[in-house]
Z-matrix of the N, CA and C atoms (Angstrom, degrees):
N
C 1 1.453
C 2 1.527 1 109.97
N 3 1.325 2 116.16 1 133.40
C 4 1.453 3 120.86 2 179.65
C 5 1.528 4 110.22 3 -106.87
N 6 1.327 5 114.84 4 156.77
C 7 1.464 6 119.09 5 179.53
C 8 1.523 7 109.59 6 -121.91
N 9 1.324 8 115.93 7 140.00
C 10 1.450 9 121.34 8 -176.39
C 11 1.528 10 111.11 9 -134.21
N 12 1.317 11 114.64 10 146.30
C 13 1.454 12 121.93 11 171.14
C 14 1.518 13 106.55 12 -105.21
N 15 1.331 14 116.89 13 117.37
C 16 1.462 15 122.37 14 -175.75
C 17 1.525 16 108.84 15 -112.53
N 18 1.326 17 116.12 16 114.52
C 19 1.465 18 121.89 17 -175.40
C 20 1.527 19 109.69 18 -108.82
N 21 1.333 20 115.41 19 120.60
C 22 1.459 21 120.90 20 179.98
C 23 1.509 22 110.59 21 101.16
N 24 1.342 23 116.42 22 105.24
C 25 1.461 24 120.00 23 -174.24
C 26 1.531 25 111.55 24 -111.68
N 27 1.342 26 114.61 25 51.70
C 28 1.454 27 120.06 26 168.90
C 29 1.513 28 109.04 27 -77.06
N 30 1.334 29 116.53 28 -162.54
C 31 1.467 30 120.28 29 -176.61
C 32 1.524 31 111.87 30 -58.61
N 33 1.341 32 116.61 31 -46.19
C 34 1.464 33 120.24 32 -179.59
C 35 1.527 34 110.93 33 -65.36
N 36 1.318 35 117.34 34 -46.21
C 37 1.458 36 121.40 35 179.99
C 38 1.519 37 112.38 36 -59.24
N 39 1.324 38 116.26 37 -40.00
C 40 1.469 39 120.05 38 179.67
C 41 1.534 40 111.31 39 -66.25
N 42 1.328 41 115.70 40 -44.00
C 43 1.472 42 118.84 41 179.73
C 44 1.520 43 111.02 42 -64.08
N 45 1.329 44 116.45 43 -42.60
C 46 1.456 45 120.52 44 179.53
C 47 1.526 46 110.73 45 -64.53
N 48 1.321 47 115.96 46 -44.37
C 49 1.461 48 120.31 47 179.89
C 50 1.516 49 112.20 48 -59.52
N 51 1.325 50 117.03 49 -43.99
C 52 1.459 51 120.78 50 179.71
C 53 1.527 52 111.74 51 -63.91
N 54 1.330 53 116.19 52 -40.53
C 55 1.468 54 119.93 53 178.42
C 56 1.530 55 110.56 54 -62.69
N 57 1.324 56 117.29 55 -43.33
C 58 1.466 57 120.15 56 -179.23
C 59 1.522 58 111.45 57 -66.89
N 60 1.336 59 116.61 58 -38.71
C 61 1.463 60 119.54 59 176.22
C 62 1.524 61 110.67 60 -60.89
N 63 1.326 62 116.50 61 -42.40
C 64 1.460 63 121.05 62 -179.54
C 65 1.526 64 112.22 63 -64.71
N 66 1.349 65 115.86 64 -23.10
C 67 1.466 66 120.14 65 178.21
C 68 1.530 67 111.86 66 -90.15
N 69 1.342 68 116.18 67 3.64
C 70 1.462 69 120.44 68 175.86
C 71 1.510 70 115.13 69 87.34
N 72 1.326 71 117.77 70 14.21
C 73 1.462 72 120.95 71 -179.52
C 74 1.529 73 111.46 72 -79.55
N 75 1.314 74 115.19 73 155.41
C 76 1.462 75 121.34 74 169.74
C 77 1.524 76 107.29 75 -90.66
N 78 1.320 77 116.57 76 121.82
C 79 1.462 78 120.92 77 -174.57
C 80 1.518 79 110.14 78 -125.53
N 81 1.318 80 115.00 79 124.05
C 82 1.459 81 121.84 80 171.56
C 83 1.519 82 107.92 81 -102.58
N 84 1.325 83 116.66 82 124.88
C 85 1.459 84 119.75 83 -179.16
C 86 1.529 85 110.50 84 -106.25
N 87 1.335 86 114.64 85 148.77
C 88 1.464 87 120.94 86 178.80
C 89 1.523 88 108.50 87 -137.04
N 90 1.317 89 116.03 88 134.39
C 91 1.457 90 121.44 89 174.17
C 92 1.518 91 107.82 90 -151.31
N 93 1.327 92 116.60 91 151.16
C 94 1.459 93 119.80 92 -179.48
C 95 1.522 94 112.27 93 -80.97
N 96 1.343 95 116.65 94 -8.90
C 97 1.458 96 120.82 95 -179.56
C 98 1.529 97 111.21 96 -92.65
N 99 1.316 98 116.22 97 120.64
C 100 1.466 99 121.12 98 179.84
C 101 1.526 100 110.93 99 -63.64
N 102 1.328 101 117.00 100 -39.08
C 103 1.460 102 120.03 101 -177.84
C 104 1.532 103 111.52 102 -66.21
N 105 1.331 104 116.48 103 -36.01
C 106 1.466 105 120.37 104 178.31
C 107 1.519 106 110.44 105 -64.59
N 108 1.321 107 116.90 106 -45.95
C 109 1.462 108 121.06 107 -179.57
C 110 1.521 109 110.95 108 -67.20
N 111 1.336 110 117.43 109 -37.52
C 112 1.469 111 120.52 110 177.45
C 113 1.522 112 110.64 111 -61.97
N 114 1.332 113 116.30 112 -36.80
C 115 1.460 114 120.90 113 -178.05
C 116 1.523 115 112.51 114 -74.20
N 117 1.334 116 116.43 115 -40.87
C 118 1.462 117 121.00 116 -171.19
C 119 1.526 118 114.78 117 -101.08
N 120 1.314 119 116.98 118 -20.87
C 121 1.465 120 121.31 119 -167.79
C 122 1.507 121 116.58 120 -54.04
N 123 1.328 122 117.38 121 -36.56
C 124 1.461 123 120.11 122 -174.40
C 125 1.526 124 113.07 123 -66.66
N 126 1.330 125 118.21 124 -19.27
C 127 1.456 126 121.60 125 -178.70
C 128 1.525 127 112.94 126 -78.18
N 129 1.333 128 116.82 127 -21.49
C 130 1.456 129 120.79 128 -166.09
C 131 1.529 130 113.17 129 -108.47
N 132 1.332 131 114.24 130 164.18
C 133 1.461 132 121.38 131 179.10
C 134 1.518 133 110.58 132 -57.94
N 135 1.324 134 115.74 133 -42.04
C 136 1.457 135 122.16 134 178.61
C 137 1.520 136 107.44 135 -154.21
N 138 1.311 137 117.58 136 153.43
C 139 1.458 138 122.15 137 179.48
C 140 1.516 139 108.99 138 -144.83
N 141 1.319 140 116.39 139 134.04
C 142 1.455 141 120.96 140 -175.94
C 143 1.516 142 112.04 141 -133.35
N 144 1.317 143 115.48 142 142.89
C 145 1.456 144 122.23 143 172.31
C 146 1.522 145 106.61 144 -96.73
N 147 1.333 146 117.22 145 117.36
C 148 1.461 147 119.69 146 -178.06
C 149 1.518 148 110.55 147 -163.67
N 150 1.314 149 115.11 148 151.17
C 151 1.455 150 122.06 149 170.17
C 152 1.523 151 106.65 150 -95.95
N 153 1.321 152 116.99 151 104.55
C 154 1.461 153 120.87 152 -172.56
C 155 1.523 154 113.71 153 -76.05
N 156 1.336 155 116.88 154 -1.58
C 157 1.456 156 118.92 155 170.67
C 158 1.524 157 110.22 156 -71.54
N 159 1.311 158 115.38 157 -17.05
C 160 1.465 159 122.05 158 175.93
C 161 1.534 160 108.14 159 -85.83
N 162 1.319 161 116.32 160 109.10
C 163 1.466 162 120.90 161 -175.74
C 164 1.523 163 112.15 162 -61.88
N 165 1.330 164 117.01 163 -32.24
C 166 1.463 165 120.18 164 179.82
C 167 1.526 166 111.04 165 -66.53
N 168 1.338 167 116.02 166 -38.84
C 169 1.469 168 119.85 167 177.72
C 170 1.518 169 110.20 168 -66.73
N 171 1.317 170 116.59 169 -40.74
C 172 1.458 171 121.68 170 -179.42
C 173 1.528 172 110.92 171 -66.83
N 174 1.319 173 116.66 172 -33.08
C 175 1.467 174 121.37 173 -178.03
C 176 1.528 175 112.15 174 -65.33
N 177 1.330 176 117.13 175 -21.21
C 178 1.467 177 121.06 176 -179.70
C 179 1.523 178 112.76 177 -80.29
N 180 1.324 179 116.86 178 -3.77
C 181 1.467 180 120.57 179 -172.94
C 182 1.526 181 114.11 180 -96.90
N 183 1.315 182 118.13 181 7.66
C 184 1.471 183 121.82 182 178.81
C 185 1.530 184 110.80 183 52.65
N 186 1.312 185 115.55 184 52.77
C 187 1.470 186 123.16 185 -174.62
C 188 1.531 187 113.57 186 -51.64
N 189 1.352 188 119.59 187 -43.40
C 190 1.478 189 119.43 188 -177.03
C 191 1.527 190 114.72 189 -64.24
N 192 1.334 191 117.82 190 -14.60
C 193 1.464 192 120.01 191 -175.92
C 194 1.532 193 113.22 192 -78.37
N 195 1.329 194 117.41 193 -14.06
C 196 1.469 195 120.81 194 -176.82
C 197 1.523 196 111.66 195 -89.46
N 198 1.321 197 115.80 196 147.62
C 199 1.465 198 120.15 197 174.92
C 200 1.522 199 111.29 198 -64.21
N 201 1.323 200 116.08 199 -35.30
C 202 1.467 201 120.50 200 176.75
C 203 1.522 202 109.20 201 -157.76
N 204 1.327 203 114.91 202 151.49
C 205 1.455 204 121.82 203 174.89
C 206 1.526 205 107.72 204 -115.39
N 207 1.319 206 116.67 205 127.31
C 208 1.465 207 121.16 206 -174.72
C 209 1.521 208 109.17 207 -113.84
N 210 1.319 209 115.58 208 124.41
C 211 1.467 210 121.07 209 175.92
C 212 1.524 211 106.76 210 -99.46
N 213 1.332 212 116.17 211 102.47
C 214 1.467 213 121.42 212 -172.57
C 215 1.523 214 112.67 213 -99.33
N 216 1.325 215 117.33 214 11.64
C 217 1.460 216 121.54 215 -178.97
C 218 1.524 217 109.88 216 -67.80
N 219 1.342 218 116.25 217 131.52
C 220 1.458 219 118.78 218 -177.03
C 221 1.514 220 114.47 219 -117.40
N 222 1.338 221 118.14 220 -10.37
C 223 1.466 222 120.22 221 -173.14
C 224 1.526 223 114.01 222 -113.85
N 225 1.316 224 117.88 223 6.39
C 226 1.471 225 120.92 224 -179.33
C 227 1.526 226 108.32 225 -146.75
N 228 1.331 227 115.95 226 90.05
C 229 1.461 228 119.59 227 -175.31
C 230 1.517 229 112.27 228 -65.62
N 231 1.324 230 117.52 229 -36.35
C 232 1.471 231 120.20 230 178.57
C 233 1.524 232 110.58 231 -59.20
N 234 1.320 233 116.02 232 -40.86
C 235 1.464 234 119.60 233 177.68
C 236 1.521 235 110.57 234 -64.67
N 237 1.330 236 117.44 235 -44.97
C 238 1.466 237 121.01 236 178.93
C 239 1.521 238 111.21 237 -57.37
N 240 1.316 239 115.34 238 -43.01
C 241 1.463 240 121.53 239 -178.06
C 242 1.530 241 110.99 240 -63.33
N 243 1.314 242 116.42 241 -49.03
C 244 1.466 243 120.17 242 -178.21
C 245 1.523 244 111.70 243 -67.43
N 246 1.316 245 116.80 244 -38.47
C 247 1.469 246 119.89 245 -179.23
C 248 1.526 247 110.47 246 -67.27
N 249 1.339 248 117.06 247 -43.14
C 250 1.475 249 119.99 248 178.09
C 251 1.527 250 110.18 249 -59.16
N 252 1.315 251 116.87 250 -42.96
C 253 1.466 252 121.26 251 179.38
C 254 1.525 253 110.97 252 -64.47
N 255 1.340 254 116.53 253 -44.58
C 256 1.461 255 120.49 254 -179.89
C 257 1.527 256 111.59 255 -63.46
N 258 1.326 257 116.57 256 -41.13
C 259 1.467 258 120.36 257 179.55
C 260 1.525 259 111.08 258 -60.13
N 261 1.322 260 115.70 259 -43.48
C 262 1.462 261 119.63 260 -178.95
C 263 1.528 262 110.41 261 -66.84
N 264 1.318 263 116.11 262 -40.99
C 265 1.466 264 120.23 263 178.37
C 266 1.526 265 111.69 264 -62.26
N 267 1.331 266 116.20 265 -29.97
C 268 1.465 267 120.74 266 -177.96
C 269 1.530 268 112.77 267 -88.05
N 270 1.340 269 116.92 268 3.31
C 271 1.463 270 120.24 269 173.69
C 272 1.507 271 115.91 270 93.73
N 273 1.320 272 118.00 271 22.69
C 274 1.472 273 120.05 272 178.06
C 275 1.527 274 110.37 273 -59.38
N 276 1.323 275 116.18 274 135.52
C 277 1.469 276 120.98 275 179.00
C 278 1.528 277 111.11 276 -64.78
N 279 1.332 278 115.22 277 -42.38
C 280 1.463 279 120.58 278 -177.00
C 281 1.524 280 108.85 279 -150.97
N 282 1.317 281 115.78 280 130.07
C 283 1.463 282 121.07 281 179.87
C 284 1.527 283 108.53 282 -116.39
N 285 1.335 284 115.89 283 123.31
C 286 1.465 285 122.13 284 177.98
C 287 1.523 286 107.03 285 -115.92
N 288 1.339 287 116.88 286 123.63
C 289 1.455 288 121.19 287 -176.14
C 290 1.518 289 111.63 288 -121.66
N 291 1.303 290 115.07 289 148.50
C 292 1.466 291 121.90 290 178.13
C 293 1.524 292 110.12 291 -89.72
N 294 1.336 293 116.55 292 139.54
C 295 1.461 294 121.35 293 177.92
C 296 1.520 295 109.28 294 -138.20
N 297 1.342 296 114.79 295 160.19
C 298 1.466 297 120.50 296 177.54
C 299 1.518 298 111.82 297 -109.63
N 300 1.338 299 117.17 298 -21.87
C 301 1.465 300 120.56 299 -176.05
C 302 1.525 301 110.78 300 -138.78
N 303 1.327 302 116.19 301 165.15
C 304 1.468 303 121.70 302 176.93
C 305 1.515 304 111.14 303 -62.97
N 306 1.335 305 117.18 304 -37.08
C 307 1.474 306 120.81 305 179.34
C 308 1.522 307 110.03 306 -62.42
N 309 1.326 308 116.36 307 -45.15
C 310 1.464 309 119.45 308 177.20
C 311 1.519 310 110.97 309 -59.87
N 312 1.324 311 116.39 310 -41.95
C 313 1.461 312 121.16 311 179.33
C 314 1.527 313 111.20 312 -58.76
N 315 1.322 314 116.74 313 -45.07
C 316 1.470 315 120.67 314 -179.40
C 317 1.517 316 111.43 315 -59.70
N 318 1.329 317 116.66 316 -42.75
C 319 1.461 318 119.68 317 -179.69
C 320 1.524 319 111.29 318 -68.93
N 321 1.324 320 117.03 319 -40.05
C 322 1.462 321 120.26 320 179.49
C 323 1.529 322 111.47 321 -63.47
N 324 1.320 323 116.34 322 -42.97
C 325 1.466 324 119.82 323 177.72
C 326 1.518 325 111.03 324 -65.55
N 327 1.316 326 116.32 325 -34.51
C 328 1.463 327 121.08 326 -178.59
C 329 1.530 328 111.58 327 -66.83
N 330 1.341 329 116.73 328 -34.86
C 331 1.471 330 118.82 329 -178.40
C 332 1.525 331 112.29 330 -88.02
N 333 1.351 332 117.59 331 -3.02
C 334 1.453 333 118.11 332 172.61
C 335 1.512 334 117.13 333 128.51
N 336 1.326 335 119.23 334 -5.77
C 337 1.468 336 119.43 335 177.58
C 338 1.523 337 109.81 336 -60.17
N 339 1.320 338 116.56 337 137.53
C 340 1.465 339 120.94 338 179.80
C 341 1.526 340 111.52 339 -86.15
N 342 1.314 341 116.52 340 -26.49
C 343 1.465 342 121.17 341 -178.74
C 344 1.517 343 108.93 342 -149.83
N 345 1.319 344 115.82 343 142.70
C 346 1.467 345 121.34 344 177.75
C 347 1.522 346 108.33 345 -121.70
N 348 1.322 347 116.26 346 134.34
C 349 1.462 348 121.05 347 179.58
C 350 1.526 349 109.56 348 -116.27
N 351 1.347 350 114.57 349 153.23
C 352 1.467 351 121.71 350 -179.84
C 353 1.529 352 108.63 351 -126.78
N 354 1.319 353 119.61 352 79.02
C 355 1.468 354 120.68 353 -175.88
C 356 1.528 355 113.47 354 -56.87
N 357 1.330 356 117.42 355 -46.36
C 358 1.462 357 120.34 356 -177.08
C 359 1.522 358 111.35 357 -67.16
N 360 1.328 359 116.88 358 -44.36
C 361 1.458 360 120.73 359 -179.78
C 362 1.521 361 111.10 360 -64.38
N 363 1.339 362 116.44 361 -42.73
C 364 1.456 363 120.36 362 -178.22
C 365 1.527 364 111.38 363 -63.33
N 366 1.341 365 116.77 364 -41.23
C 367 1.460 366 120.25 365 178.29
C 368 1.522 367 110.24 366 -64.45
N 369 1.343 368 116.68 367 -43.15
C 370 1.462 369 120.95 368 -179.64
C 371 1.528 370 111.07 369 -62.64
N 372 1.345 371 116.73 370 -42.93
C 373 1.455 372 120.43 371 -179.47
C 374 1.522 373 111.36 372 -64.28
N 375 1.331 374 116.33 373 -44.05
C 376 1.463 375 119.57 374 -179.09
C 377 1.526 376 111.23 375 -64.92
N 378 1.332 377 115.96 376 -40.02
C 379 1.459 378 119.24 377 179.39
C 380 1.526 379 110.47 378 -65.88
N 381 1.336 380 117.07 379 -41.69
C 382 1.458 381 120.73 380 179.71
C 383 1.526 382 110.99 381 -61.20
N 384 1.336 383 116.97 382 -42.05
C 385 1.470 384 120.69 383 178.79
C 386 1.520 385 110.45 384 -63.75
N 387 1.328 386 116.92 385 -45.21
C 388 1.458 387 120.39 386 -178.70
C 389 1.523 388 111.68 387 -65.34
N 390 1.327 389 117.27 388 -37.98
C 391 1.458 390 120.36 389 -179.72
C 392 1.517 391 112.26 390 -68.61
N 393 1.322 392 116.11 391 -26.93
C 394 1.455 393 120.41 392 -177.27
C 395 1.526 394 113.26 393 -94.43
N 396 1.315 395 117.47 394 0.21
C 397 1.455 396 120.39 395 176.90
C 398 1.521 397 108.65 396 -149.85
N 399 1.308 398 116.59 397 113.10
C 400 1.460 399 120.47 398 -177.31
C 401 1.531 400 112.01 399 -68.22
N 402 1.333 401 116.96 400 -14.71
C 403 1.465 402 120.08 401 -177.05
C 404 1.528 403 113.86 402 -91.33
N 405 1.340 404 117.85 403 -13.74
C 406 1.466 405 120.65 404 -178.94
C 407 1.525 406 109.83 405 -86.26
N 408 1.326 407 115.87 406 123.11
C 409 1.463 408 121.64 407 179.01
C 410 1.522 409 110.19 408 -94.63
N 411 1.332 410 115.89 409 -40.40
C 412 1.465 411 120.90 410 179.33
C 413 1.520 412 108.58 411 -162.39
N 414 1.330 413 116.37 412 162.74
C 415 1.461 414 118.50 413 174.62
C 416 1.516 415 111.27 414 -159.10
N 417 1.345 416 115.35 415 158.43
C 418 1.464 417 122.72 416 178.90
C 419 1.518 418 108.12 417 -131.24
N 420 1.325 419 117.02 418 123.34
C 421 1.458 420 121.05 419 173.70
C 422 1.519 421 109.68 420 -72.64
N 423 1.326 422 117.35 421 130.55
C 424 1.463 423 120.69 422 174.41
C 425 1.520 424 110.83 423 -98.10
N 426 1.320 425 117.03 424 -37.77
C 427 1.460 426 122.20 425 173.46
C 428 1.522 427 107.22 426 -159.57
N 429 1.331 428 117.50 427 -162.64
C 430 1.457 429 120.50 428 -175.85
C 431 1.524 430 112.74 429 -67.57
N 432 1.344 431 117.66 430 -19.88
C 433 1.466 432 120.21 431 -174.64
C 434 1.525 433 114.84 432 -113.54
N 435 1.331 434 117.34 433 -31.23
C 436 1.461 435 119.83 434 -169.71
C 437 1.533 436 112.28 435 -119.73
N 438 1.327 437 114.36 436 146.94
C 439 1.460 438 121.12 437 -179.97
C 440 1.526 439 110.17 438 -144.19
N 441 1.325 440 114.61 439 163.79
C 442 1.458 441 122.09 440 169.70
C 443 1.523 442 107.10 441 -108.62
N 444 1.324 443 116.54 442 126.04
C 445 1.456 444 122.19 443 -178.79
C 446 1.519 445 110.86 444 -116.09
N 447 1.317 446 115.35 445 148.94
C 448 1.452 447 121.64 446 166.42
C 449 1.521 448 106.13 447 -110.42
N 450 1.321 449 116.55 448 115.07
C 451 1.454 450 120.35 449 -174.64
C 452 1.531 451 110.88 450 -127.20
N 453 1.327 452 115.32 451 155.10
C 454 1.461 453 120.25 452 175.70
C 455 1.523 454 109.07 453 -73.63
N 456 1.315 455 115.70 454 142.97
C 457 1.464 456 120.39 455 177.92
C 458 1.533 457 109.21 456 -63.25
N 459 1.329 458 118.14 457 125.38
C 460 1.473 459 120.01 458 176.67
C 461 1.526 460 110.55 459 -57.58
N 462 1.318 461 115.91 460 138.31
C 463 1.475 462 119.56 461 -176.84
C 464 1.525 463 111.82 462 -59.74
N 465 1.342 464 116.80 463 -32.16
C 466 1.464 465 119.05 464 -178.42
C 467 1.529 466 112.86 465 -73.79
N 468 1.338 467 117.66 466 -11.64
C 469 1.461 468 120.43 467 176.63
C 470 1.526 469 111.76 468 -84.75
N 471 1.330 470 117.48 469 -20.66
C 472 1.464 471 121.05 470 -175.25
C 473 1.538 472 110.41 471 -57.50
N 474 1.342 473 115.00 472 130.87
C 475 1.462 474 120.90 473 -179.83
C 476 1.511 475 114.09 474 86.86
N 477 1.334 476 117.55 475 -2.67
C 478 1.466 477 120.51 476 -179.21
C 479 1.525 478 110.81 477 -106.72
N 480 1.329 479 115.65 478 154.46
C 481 1.458 480 121.25 479 -178.91
C 482 1.533 481 110.91 480 -83.87
N 483 1.322 482 114.10 481 151.29
C 484 1.464 483 120.71 482 177.22
C 485 1.530 484 111.01 483 -57.66
N 486 1.324 485 116.77 484 -41.19
C 487 1.468 486 120.57 485 -177.91
C 488 1.529 487 111.59 486 -63.77
N 489 1.342 488 116.39 487 -30.19
C 490 1.462 489 120.23 488 179.94
C 491 1.532 490 111.51 489 -79.65
N 492 1.323 491 116.35 490 -36.86
C 493 1.474 492 120.23 491 177.47
C 494 1.520 493 110.33 492 -70.23
N 495 1.352 494 116.00 493 -43.44
C 496 1.466 495 123.38 494 177.81
C 497 1.530 496 112.88 495 47.61
N 498 1.349 497 118.26 496 59.15
C 499 1.461 498 120.87 497 -175.83
C 500 1.534 499 113.77 498 -64.56
N 501 1.343 500 116.90 499 -26.48
C 502 1.469 501 118.72 500 179.60
C 503 1.531 502 110.70 501 -64.90
N 504 1.317 503 116.68 502 -45.26
C 505 1.459 504 120.06 503 -177.78
C 506 1.525 505 112.44 504 -77.78
N 507 1.329 506 116.35 505 -42.34
C 508 1.461 507 120.09 506 -173.30
C 509 1.529 508 113.23 507 -83.25
N 510 1.341 509 116.38 508 -29.11
C 511 1.460 510 119.45 509 -173.40
C 512 1.532 511 113.30 510 -123.39
N 513 1.347 512 117.07 511 -5.59
C 514 1.462 513 119.89 512 -176.20
C 515 1.518 514 111.63 513 65.76
N 516 1.323 515 116.56 514 30.45
C 517 1.457 516 122.50 515 -173.56
C 518 1.525 517 109.94 516 -122.47
N 519 1.317 518 117.13 517 120.90
C 520 1.464 519 121.95 518 -179.79
C 521 1.520 520 109.78 519 -96.69
N 522 1.330 521 116.46 520 126.06
C 523 1.459 522 120.25 521 176.16
C 524 1.526 523 108.22 522 -86.46
N 525 1.340 524 116.31 523 115.86
C 526 1.464 525 121.45 524 -177.12
C 527 1.524 526 111.66 525 -83.02
N 528 1.325 527 116.06 526 -41.10
C 529 1.452 528 120.51 527 178.69
C 530 1.523 529 108.42 528 -163.29
N 531 1.309 530 116.48 529 171.93
C 532 1.461 531 121.84 530 178.03
C 533 1.530 532 108.57 531 -130.93
N 534 1.314 533 115.62 532 131.98
C 535 1.457 534 121.41 533 177.92
C 536 1.526 535 109.28 534 -100.85
N 537 1.314 536 114.63 535 133.30
C 538 1.463 537 121.59 536 175.29
C 539 1.521 538 107.33 537 -123.34
N 540 1.320 539 116.11 538 95.61
C 541 1.456 540 118.84 539 -174.53
C 542 1.514 541 110.14 540 63.85
N 543 1.338 542 116.17 541 -119.53
C 544 1.469 543 120.49 542 -179.55
C 545 1.523 544 112.80 543 -93.78
N 546 1.322 545 117.36 544 -6.26
C 547 1.466 546 120.08 545 -179.14
C 548 1.527 547 110.71 546 -98.94
N 549 1.324 548 114.75 547 157.95
C 550 1.464 549 121.73 548 -178.37
C 551 1.523 550 109.11 549 -128.46
N 552 1.321 551 116.03 550 133.95
C 553 1.468 552 120.91 551 174.43
C 554 1.522 553 106.93 552 -92.66
N 555 1.304 554 116.59 553 105.79
C 556 1.467 555 120.67 554 -173.69
C 557 1.524 556 112.99 555 -83.28
N 558 1.324 557 116.61 556 -27.26
C 559 1.464 558 120.26 557 -178.29
C 560 1.524 559 109.78 558 -120.20
N 561 1.333 560 115.02 559 116.98
C 562 1.463 561 120.58 560 -179.58
C 563 1.516 562 110.74 561 -110.57
N 564 1.329 563 116.02 562 146.22
C 565 1.463 564 119.56 563 170.36
C 566 1.523 565 108.36 564 -129.90
N 567 1.298 566 115.99 565 173.36
C 568 1.449 567 121.16 566 -174.71
C 569 1.511 568 114.47 567 -62.59
N 570 1.332 569 117.72 568 -17.50
C 571 1.452 570 121.36 569 -177.42
C 572 1.523 571 112.94 570 -87.14
N 573 1.333 572 116.07 571 -3.48
C 574 1.471 573 118.22 572 -179.17
C 575 1.532 574 109.72 573 -61.26
N 576 1.338 575 116.33 574 134.95
C 577 1.466 576 122.44 575 179.53
C 578 1.530 577 108.78 576 -105.78
N 579 1.306 578 115.77 577 120.67
C 580 1.461 579 120.64 578 179.60
C 581 1.527 580 110.99 579 -66.40
N 582 1.341 581 114.51 580 147.32
C 583 1.457 582 120.93 581 178.64
C 584 1.525 583 109.85 582 -128.39
N 585 1.320 584 116.20 583 150.26
C 586 1.460 585 120.79 584 174.18
C 587 1.528 586 109.01 585 -59.30
N 588 1.321 587 116.82 586 132.78
C 589 1.464 588 120.64 587 -178.01
C 590 1.511 589 113.63 588 99.65
N 591 1.346 590 117.66 589 -12.49
C 592 1.466 591 120.29 590 175.35
C 593 1.532 592 110.07 591 -61.48
N 594 1.315 593 115.45 592 141.28
C 595 1.461 594 121.00 593 172.91
C 596 1.523 595 107.28 594 -113.31
N 597 1.324 596 116.35 595 119.04
C 598 1.457 597 121.68 596 -173.81
C 599 1.515 598 110.73 597 -96.72
N 600 1.317 599 116.59 598 129.76
C 601 1.466 600 121.47 599 173.65
C 602 1.529 601 106.34 600 -100.05
N 603 1.329 602 115.73 601 111.75
C 604 1.465 603 120.19 602 -170.72
C 605 1.525 604 111.29 603 -124.57
N 606 1.323 605 115.14 604 155.00
C 607 1.461 606 122.26 605 177.89
C 608 1.517 607 108.98 606 -124.44
N 609 1.323 608 115.85 607 140.27
C 610 1.457 609 119.13 608 176.65
C 611 1.509 610 112.28 609 170.56
N 612 1.323 611 115.59 610 -170.05
C 613 1.460 612 122.07 611 178.48
C 614 1.529 613 109.65 612 -65.53
N 615 1.317 614 115.88 613 127.77
C 616 1.466 615 120.96 614 -174.69
C 617 1.523 616 112.51 615 -56.74
N 618 1.316 617 116.84 616 -48.69
C 619 1.457 618 120.39 617 -177.13
C 620 1.522 619 112.12 618 -63.96
N 621 1.339 620 116.37 619 -40.78
C 622 1.467 621 119.55 620 -179.17
C 623 1.525 622 111.41 621 -66.53
N 624 1.320 623 116.67 622 -40.27
C 625 1.463 624 118.97 623 -179.82
C 626 1.527 625 110.34 624 -68.69
N 627 1.328 626 117.66 625 -41.31
C 628 1.465 627 119.79 626 178.04
C 629 1.521 628 110.95 627 -63.49
N 630 1.324 629 116.70 628 -39.78
C 631 1.463 630 120.70 629 177.65
C 632 1.531 631 109.67 630 -61.43
N 633 1.350 632 115.41 631 -43.18
C 634 1.458 633 120.07 632 179.87
C 635 1.534 634 111.46 633 -64.39
N 636 1.342 635 117.11 634 -45.36
C 637 1.467 636 119.85 635 -177.38
C 638 1.526 637 111.83 636 -68.45
N 639 1.310 638 116.75 637 -32.81
C 640 1.469 639 119.35 638 -179.65
C 641 1.516 640 112.02 639 -71.25
N 642 1.335 641 116.43 640 -22.98
C 643 1.468 642 120.65 641 179.12
C 644 1.522 643 112.35 642 -94.81
N 645 1.330 644 115.59 643 -12.83
C 646 1.464 645 120.16 644 -170.37
C 647 1.526 646 112.37 645 -95.58
N 648 1.308 647 114.64 646 141.16
C 649 1.464 648 120.45 647 173.52
C 650 1.530 649 108.47 648 -130.29
């Protein structure tokens, strides 16, 4: 079980907090709004009303004891910046901060954030990819060149063996696993026969996979 300090309970903070609770994590939430804490507090391990720009208030939260501290504030960058800096000064193991732009990210990393996330940008990028390719179900960027995609099995692959399609050699695309409804095929061999409805989890060059999915039906 992991423990997290979650600062800022706007829409993003609430969604993140609920997901972590569902995964069995211990989550302490902090917000400067009394009404927000009154509404949400009973769900969490601990809940505090505090302005975390105040280093003295933050120091009372035993910051080093958490696996990570997340600054989920999205509407006040100055607050995010100061809180990330204060958390690091107080010995936080890992500080994750929310940003809207590359400039914000640079400043957050400069003051000590270990990781910066872009919830709005990431959602927009994923939606744009899905809208431009009917075969892409989901994807995760790994770096500037490579991604993991979940794609629909091309209709022309149905009934053919993996060894005959040979996507690694012909397309530079590695099939990591195949999902069939709620089940997952974790171990594949060359004799596997593709079926209509298969969802392929693949790894490879982002541009090449997008080019392939945009041409594939």
